TORPALO-476650 format. One line per field, with one value per residue (C-alpha): residue in three letters; x, y, z. Coordinates in nm, 2 decimals. Layout:
<pts>
resn	(ALA	...)
u	(X	...)
v	(Y	...)
w	(Z	...)
</pts>
This chain:
<pts>
resn	(MET	SER	PRO	LYS	SER	GLY	ALA	ARG	PHE	THR	GLU	LYS	GLN	GLY	HIS	SER	LEU	ALA	PHE	ILE	HIS	ILE	TYR	SER	TYR	MET	PHE	GLY	GLN	PRO	PRO	ALA	GLU	ALA	ASP	ILE	GLN	ARG	HIS	PHE	ARG	VAL	SER	PRO	PRO	SER	VAL	ARG	GLN	MET	ILE	VAL	THR	LEU	GLU	ARG	ASN	GLY	PHE	ILE	ARG	ARG	GLN	PRO	GLY	VAL	PRO	ARG	SER	ILE	GLU	ILE	LEU	VAL	PRO	LEU	GLU	GLY)
u	(0.00	0.13	0.01	-0.33	-0.30	0.02	-0.13	0.11	0.12	0.08	0.36	0.19	0.16	0.52	0.62	0.41	0.57	0.92	0.85	0.73	1.04	1.29	1.12	1.12	1.48	1.59	1.38	1.35	0.97	0.71	0.57	0.25	-0.03	0.06	0.42	0.29	0.05	0.33	0.56	0.32	0.13	-0.21	-0.52	-0.57	-0.85	-0.62	-0.36	-0.62	-0.75	-0.40	-0.32	-0.65	-0.59	-0.24	-0.36	-0.66	-0.42	-0.19	0.11	0.11	-0.02	-0.12	-0.22	-0.56	-0.54	-0.16	0.00	0.29	0.23	0.26	0.46	0.55	0.48	0.62	0.99	1.22	1.34	0.97)
v	(0.00	0.34	0.69	0.74	0.91	1.09	1.24	1.47	1.49	1.80	1.95	1.81	1.46	1.48	1.54	1.24	1.02	1.14	1.06	0.71	0.65	0.78	0.60	0.27	0.31	0.39	0.13	-0.14	-0.13	0.13	0.35	0.27	0.53	0.63	0.71	0.93	1.10	1.18	1.30	1.54	1.62	1.56	1.36	0.99	1.07	1.31	1.03	0.79	1.03	1.11	0.74	0.67	0.96	0.86	0.50	0.62	0.84	0.54	0.68	0.40	0.05	-0.14	-0.49	-0.51	-0.63	-0.62	-0.36	-0.15	-0.26	0.08	0.05	0.36	0.33	0.66	0.69	0.83	1.11	1.21)
w	(0.00	-0.09	0.00	-0.17	-0.51	-0.43	-0.11	0.07	0.45	0.65	0.86	1.18	1.02	0.92	1.28	1.38	1.11	1.21	1.58	1.49	1.27	1.53	1.82	1.62	1.54	1.89	2.07	1.81	1.81	1.71	1.98	2.17	2.16	2.52	2.40	2.13	2.37	2.61	2.35	2.19	2.51	2.36	2.47	2.39	2.14	1.96	1.92	1.80	1.54	1.42	1.37	1.20	0.96	0.88	0.81	0.60	0.39	0.33	0.53	0.79	0.82	1.14	1.22	1.39	1.75	1.76	1.98	1.85	1.50	1.32	1.00	0.80	0.43	0.30	0.18	0.45	0.23	0.17)
</pts>
């Protein structure tokens, strides 16, 4: 799966994707939603909406029912 029809991410989405990438590199696994919440200092529903939006736009993929299963689908240089 690739980003839908060449969709570009917003600056805020770019920050989220960068955090997921860096966290995954540093800790060897993707962040939990609680990790994202702490980092950005936002509410759990905000994190949930951000993840759903990134997935809907084709920037990430998750496995249903599997914690810490976020996989980034956009090229790192993008």
